[in-house]
C-alpha positions as CSV (number, residue, x, y, z in Angstrom):
1,M,0.4,-29.2,42.0
2,I,2.3,-26.0,41.4
3,N,6.1,-26.2,41.7
4,K,6.6,-24.5,45.1
5,E,10.0,-23.3,44.0
6,L,8.1,-21.1,41.5
7,F,5.2,-19.1,43.0
8,P,5.3,-20.3,46.6
9,I,2.0,-19.7,48.4
10,I,2.4,-17.5,51.5
11,I,-0.5,-16.9,54.0
12,A,-0.2,-13.8,56.2
13,S,-2.4,-12.2,58.8
14,G,-2.3,-9.8,61.7
15,T,-1.4,-6.1,61.7
16,P,0.0,-4.5,58.6
17,Y,3.5,-4.8,60.1
18,E,3.0,-8.5,61.0
19,I,1.7,-9.2,57.5
20,G,4.8,-7.6,56.0
21,L,7.1,-9.5,58.4
22,I,5.6,-12.8,57.3
23,H,5.9,-11.8,53.7
24,G,9.6,-10.8,54.1
25,R,10.6,-13.9,56.1
26,E,8.8,-16.5,54.1
27,A,9.7,-15.0,50.7
28,K,13.2,-13.8,51.5
29,K,14.6,-15.9,48.6
30,Q,12.1,-14.3,46.2
31,V,12.8,-10.8,47.5
32,D,16.5,-11.5,46.9
33,I,15.7,-12.3,43.3
34,S,13.4,-9.3,42.9
35,I,16.1,-6.9,44.2
36,S,18.8,-8.6,42.0
37,T,16.6,-8.3,38.9
38,Y,15.7,-4.7,39.3
39,K,19.2,-3.6,40.5
40,A,20.5,-5.0,37.2
41,M,17.7,-3.7,35.1
42,F,17.8,-0.1,36.5
43,W,21.5,0.1,35.6
44,D,21.8,-2.0,32.5
45,Y,18.8,-0.5,30.6
46,S,18.1,2.9,32.2
47,G,21.5,3.9,33.6
48,I,20.1,4.3,37.1
49,R,22.2,3.2,40.1
50,W,20.5,1.2,42.8
51,E,21.4,3.8,45.4
52,D,19.8,6.5,43.3
53,A,16.7,4.3,42.8
54,C,16.4,3.9,46.6
55,N,16.9,7.7,47.1
56,Y,14.1,8.4,44.6
57,A,11.8,5.8,46.2
58,R,12.1,7.5,49.6
59,T,10.5,10.6,48.1
60,F,7.2,8.7,47.9
61,I,7.0,8.1,51.7
62,P,4.9,11.2,52.5
63,T,2.4,10.4,49.7
64,I,2.1,6.8,50.7
65,N,1.6,7.8,54.3
66,E,-1.1,10.2,53.3
67,Y,-2.8,7.6,51.1
68,D,-2.7,4.9,53.7
69,P,-0.1,4.7,56.5
70,D,-0.8,0.9,56.8
71,Y,1.2,0.4,53.6
72,M,4.4,1.9,54.9
73,E,4.0,-0.3,58.0
74,E,3.7,-3.4,55.7
75,I,6.7,-2.3,53.7
76,R,8.6,-1.8,57.0
77,G,7.6,-5.4,58.0
78,I,8.8,-6.8,54.6
79,A,12.1,-5.0,55.1
80,D,12.6,-6.3,58.6
81,G,11.6,-9.8,57.6
82,S,13.8,-10.0,54.6
83,G,16.8,-8.2,56.0
84,Y,16.7,-5.3,53.5
85,G,16.4,-1.6,54.1
86,I,13.0,0.1,53.9
87,D,14.2,2.2,51.0
88,E,15.2,-1.0,49.1
89,I,11.7,-2.5,49.5
90,L,10.3,0.9,48.5
91,A,12.3,0.8,45.3
92,L,10.6,-2.5,44.4
93,N,7.2,-0.9,45.0
94,V,8.0,2.1,42.8
95,R,9.9,0.0,40.2
96,S,7.5,1.1,37.5
97,E,8.0,4.8,38.3
98,I,11.7,4.4,38.2
99,V,11.7,3.3,34.5
100,L,8.3,4.1,33.1
101,Q,7.6,7.8,33.7
102,G,8.4,10.8,31.7
103,S,12.0,11.2,30.5
104,Q,13.2,8.2,32.4
105,I,11.3,5.8,30.1
106,N,13.3,3.1,28.4
107,S,11.2,1.2,25.8
108,S,12.8,-2.1,26.7
109,N,11.3,-1.8,30.2
110,T,7.6,-2.1,29.4
111,D,5.4,-5.0,30.4
112,G,3.5,-6.5,27.5
113,C,0.3,-8.1,28.9
114,T,-3.2,-9.1,27.6
115,T,-6.1,-8.6,30.1
116,F,-9.8,-9.5,29.8
117,V,-13.1,-9.5,31.7
118,F,-16.2,-11.6,30.8
119,T,-19.5,-10.9,32.7
120,P,-22.6,-13.1,33.2
121,Q,-24.1,-11.6,30.1
122,V,-21.7,-13.7,28.0
123,T,-20.4,-16.5,30.2
124,E,-21.7,-20.0,30.8
125,G,-23.1,-20.4,34.2
126,G,-23.3,-16.6,34.8
127,K,-19.8,-16.3,36.0
128,T,-17.7,-13.1,36.2
129,L,-14.2,-14.0,34.9
130,L,-11.3,-11.6,35.1
131,G,-7.7,-12.3,34.2
132,Q,-4.6,-11.9,32.1
133,N,-1.3,-13.2,30.8
134,W,1.4,-11.3,32.6
135,D,4.4,-10.8,30.3
136,W,7.7,-9.5,31.7
137,K,11.4,-10.3,32.1
138,M,11.6,-14.0,32.6
139,T,14.4,-13.6,35.2
140,E,11.7,-12.2,37.5
141,Q,9.5,-15.3,37.3
142,A,11.5,-16.9,40.2
143,G,10.9,-13.7,42.2
144,C,7.1,-14.1,42.2
145,I,4.8,-15.4,44.9
146,I,1.1,-16.1,45.6
147,M,-0.1,-14.1,48.6
148,H,-3.2,-14.7,50.7
149,I,-3.6,-11.9,53.2
150,R,-6.2,-12.0,56.0
151,Q,-6.8,-8.5,57.3
152,E,-8.5,-7.3,60.4
153,K,-10.4,-4.2,59.1
154,K,-10.1,-4.7,55.3
155,P,-11.1,-7.4,52.9
156,D,-9.0,-10.5,52.6
157,I,-6.8,-10.5,49.5
158,T,-5.5,-13.2,47.2
159,M,-2.9,-11.9,44.7
160,V,0.0,-12.9,42.6
161,T,2.9,-10.4,43.1
162,E,6.6,-9.9,42.8
163,A,8.1,-10.6,46.2
164,G,8.4,-7.3,48.1
165,I,5.6,-5.5,46.2
166,I,2.4,-5.1,48.3
167,G,-0.1,-4.6,45.5
168,K,-0.5,-6.5,42.3
169,I,-2.9,-8.8,40.3
170,G,-5.7,-10.4,42.3
171,Y,-9.1,-10.3,44.0
172,N,-10.6,-9.9,47.5
173,S,-13.3,-11.3,49.7
174,A,-15.6,-8.5,48.7
175,G,-15.8,-10.1,45.3
176,I,-13.8,-7.5,43.3
177,G,-10.5,-8.0,41.4
178,V,-7.9,-6.1,39.3
179,T,-5.4,-6.9,36.5
180,L,-2.7,-4.6,35.0
181,N,-1.5,-3.5,31.7
182,A,1.5,-1.2,31.4
183,L,0.9,2.0,29.5
184,S,3.5,4.8,29.0
185,S,3.9,8.4,27.9
186,N,6.7,10.9,27.6
187,M,4.6,13.3,29.7
188,K,5.4,13.5,33.4
189,V,3.0,14.6,36.2
190,E,4.6,17.1,38.6
191,G,3.8,17.5,42.2
192,K,2.3,14.9,44.6
193,V,1.9,11.5,42.8
194,L,1.1,7.9,43.8
195,P,3.0,4.8,42.7
196,L,0.8,2.5,40.5
197,H,1.4,-0.6,42.6
198,I,0.5,1.2,45.8
199,A,-2.7,2.2,44.1
200,M,-3.3,-1.4,43.2
201,R,-3.2,-2.3,46.9
202,G,-5.7,0.4,47.6
203,M,-7.9,-1.1,44.9
204,L,-7.6,-4.6,46.5
205,D,-8.5,-3.1,49.8
206,S,-11.7,-1.7,48.4
207,R,-15.2,-3.1,48.7
208,T,-16.9,-1.9,45.5
209,L,-15.9,-1.0,42.0
210,S,-16.6,2.7,42.5
211,D,-14.3,2.5,45.6
212,M,-11.7,0.8,43.4
213,I,-11.9,3.7,40.8
214,R,-11.7,6.2,43.6
215,A,-8.6,4.4,45.1
216,T,-6.6,4.9,41.9
217,T,-7.8,8.4,40.9
218,C,-8.0,10.2,44.2
219,M,-4.3,11.2,43.6
220,N,-2.5,11.5,40.3
221,L,-0.6,8.3,39.4
222,S,3.1,8.9,38.8
223,C,3.0,6.9,35.6
224,C,0.3,5.6,33.3
225,A,-1.5,2.3,33.7
226,H,-4.5,0.3,32.6
227,Y,-6.5,-1.6,35.2
228,M,-9.2,-4.1,34.2
229,I,-11.5,-4.3,37.2
230,A,-14.6,-6.4,37.8
231,S,-17.1,-7.4,40.5
232,S,-18.8,-10.6,41.4
233,K,-22.0,-8.6,40.9
234,G,-21.5,-9.0,37.1
235,E,-19.8,-5.7,36.2
236,G,-16.5,-5.1,34.4
237,V,-14.7,-1.8,33.8
238,S,-11.6,-0.8,31.8
239,L,-9.8,2.0,33.6
240,E,-7.1,3.9,31.7
241,V,-5.0,6.3,33.8
242,G,-3.0,8.8,31.9
243,P,-0.8,11.7,33.0
244,G,-3.1,13.7,35.2
245,D,-6.3,12.3,33.7
246,F,-8.3,9.0,33.4
247,D,-11.3,7.4,31.7
248,A,-13.4,4.4,32.5
249,L,-15.2,2.2,29.9
250,Y,-18.0,-0.1,31.1
251,A,-18.4,-3.6,29.7
252,E,-21.7,-2.8,28.0
253,E,-21.5,-5.8,25.7
254,G,-20.6,-8.2,28.5
255,W,-16.8,-8.3,27.9
256,L,-13.7,-6.2,27.5
257,A,-10.1,-6.8,26.5
258,H,-7.0,-4.6,26.7
259,T,-3.3,-4.7,25.9
260,N,-0.7,-2.0,26.1
261,H,-1.9,1.1,24.2
262,F,-4.5,3.8,25.0
263,I,-7.9,3.1,23.7
264,T,-10.3,5.7,25.1
265,P,-10.8,8.8,22.9
266,R,-10.7,10.9,26.1
267,L,-6.9,10.3,26.3
268,M,-6.1,10.6,22.6
269,Y,-4.0,13.7,23.3
270,V,-1.5,11.6,25.3
271,K,1.8,10.8,23.6
272,D,1.5,7.0,23.7
273,T,5.1,5.6,23.7
274,T,4.1,2.0,24.3
275,R,2.4,1.7,20.9
276,V,5.8,2.3,19.4
277,S,7.9,0.1,21.7
278,L,5.3,-2.7,21.6
279,P,3.5,-2.6,18.2
280,D,2.2,-6.2,18.9
281,S,-0.2,-4.6,21.4
282,F,-2.6,-3.8,18.4
283,L,-2.3,-7.4,17.2
284,R,-2.9,-9.0,20.5
285,L,-6.0,-6.9,21.1
286,G,-7.3,-7.6,17.7
287,R,-6.8,-11.3,18.1
288,M,-8.6,-11.3,21.4
289,R,-11.6,-9.5,19.8
290,T,-11.6,-11.9,16.8
291,M,-11.5,-15.0,19.0
292,V,-14.3,-13.8,21.3
293,R,-16.6,-12.8,18.3
294,A,-16.0,-16.2,16.6
295,L,-17.5,-18.2,19.5
296,N,-21.0,-19.5,18.9
297,H,-21.7,-20.3,22.6
298,K,-21.4,-18.8,26.0
299,I,-17.8,-18.3,27.1
300,R,-16.3,-21.1,29.2
301,V,-13.1,-21.2,31.2
302,A,-11.8,-23.7,28.6
303,D,-12.3,-21.0,25.9
304,I,-10.3,-18.5,27.8
305,K,-7.5,-21.0,28.4
306,E,-7.3,-21.5,24.6
307,M,-7.3,-17.7,24.0
308,M,-4.5,-17.2,26.5
309,A,-2.4,-20.0,24.7
310,D,-2.9,-18.4,21.3
311,H,0.3,-18.1,19.2
312,T,-0.9,-15.9,16.3
313,S,2.0,-13.5,15.6
314,Y,4.4,-15.7,17.6
315,P,6.6,-15.0,19.5
316,D,5.0,-11.6,20.3
317,S,1.6,-13.3,20.7
318,I,-0.9,-13.4,23.5
319,C,1.0,-16.4,24.8
320,R,4.3,-14.6,24.6
321,H,7.7,-16.2,24.1
322,E,11.1,-14.7,24.3
323,D,12.3,-13.5,20.9
324,V,15.9,-14.7,20.5
325,L,16.4,-12.2,17.7
326,E,15.8,-9.3,20.1
327,P,18.5,-7.9,22.4
328,E,18.4,-9.7,25.7
329,G,17.1,-6.7,27.5
330,K,14.1,-6.4,25.3
331,R,13.0,-10.0,25.5
332,L,9.6,-10.7,27.2
333,G,7.8,-13.9,28.0
334,T,4.6,-14.9,29.7
335,I,5.5,-15.3,33.4
336,F,2.0,-16.6,34.4
337,S,-1.6,-16.7,33.3
338,I,-4.5,-16.2,35.6
339,I,-8.3,-16.6,35.3
340,M,-10.3,-15.4,38.4
341,D,-13.8,-16.4,39.3
342,L,-14.9,-13.5,41.4
343,E,-18.1,-15.1,42.8
344,R,-16.4,-18.3,43.9
345,E,-13.2,-16.4,45.1
346,E,-10.9,-18.8,43.3
347,M,-8.5,-18.7,40.4
348,Y,-7.1,-20.9,37.6
349,F,-3.4,-20.3,37.6
350,A,-0.8,-21.4,35.0
351,P,2.8,-20.8,36.3
352,G,4.3,-19.9,32.9
353,N,3.3,-20.1,29.3
354,P,-0.3,-21.5,29.1
355,C,0.6,-23.3,25.9
356,T,2.7,-25.7,28.0
357,E,1.8,-25.2,31.7
358,E,-1.3,-26.7,33.3
359,Y,-3.8,-24.4,35.0
360,H,-4.2,-25.1,38.7
361,L,-7.3,-24.3,40.7
362,I,-6.4,-22.3,43.7
363,K,-8.9,-21.4,46.5
364,F,-8.4,-20.3,50.1
């Protein structure tokens, strides 16, 4: 069984406010850790005071309400349940925008993840398998939770998230799922913009892949991101969102992989700052492609587990370990590994580095 001290499982239902209230109450300890982590990070590595981060977060309220007012209600519930102010929970939900967009970017504050999708064209048993290793500051591992949300008018959601954040990596009862790679640029989108984690919740509240794409492109995102999305119907799409533009690549060969640099030619004009701060992005992507092409059989879950535990180019490998030669603020590690079976609505979940942590089957 998963150590419930890490990644506690929280089941919530009811109105958006009630869902948030349960989230905030049951994950108060983890919300404490998330706020402590980002309060320190904003100041230590970007020179941003927590008060300023909260003030900035409040500027997104009109846009979030326009996008979906349910999300502000859920955020209000988390705030009330955890005992924090709404602006503090908002600051968690816009944490990427605080450090990843435009002139605010600090290269030490970039996630370094490896995502994938394998469709029935290439998998054993005709499964659609979507997942990733999520690499980030190891101090935030203790601030993560597994949420299962039962909604009245939208699909049910299972996601792994940082406590306090309402949209992250996961899947829903409509058979679609999403993963995330951080991308960054020194270009900043002016005007009305949407936080990337709020867009992820909109994606998880969708019922089709086209609705998912619409959910994250109907407004400009405030910073860049890559979403790997897939459907139990056997489709996979790589969705790169740049400053004011996006492109989608279909899994024509039955699979796709992505790391932390722009791939689509449509966005080659973008000043890609992550490829400088995380040069291992090229190596991790190349290694994924090499391992997939070397297989002489249909892809199995066991093959993916082996890929996610790969140590080529260690410690900046697909299975990432903190590099003790780097300054503490630039160290990243694999916080968890996830493989989602979208047809069966279940996931294999490793709470840490997949080279040492066992994958657990989780299904609601």
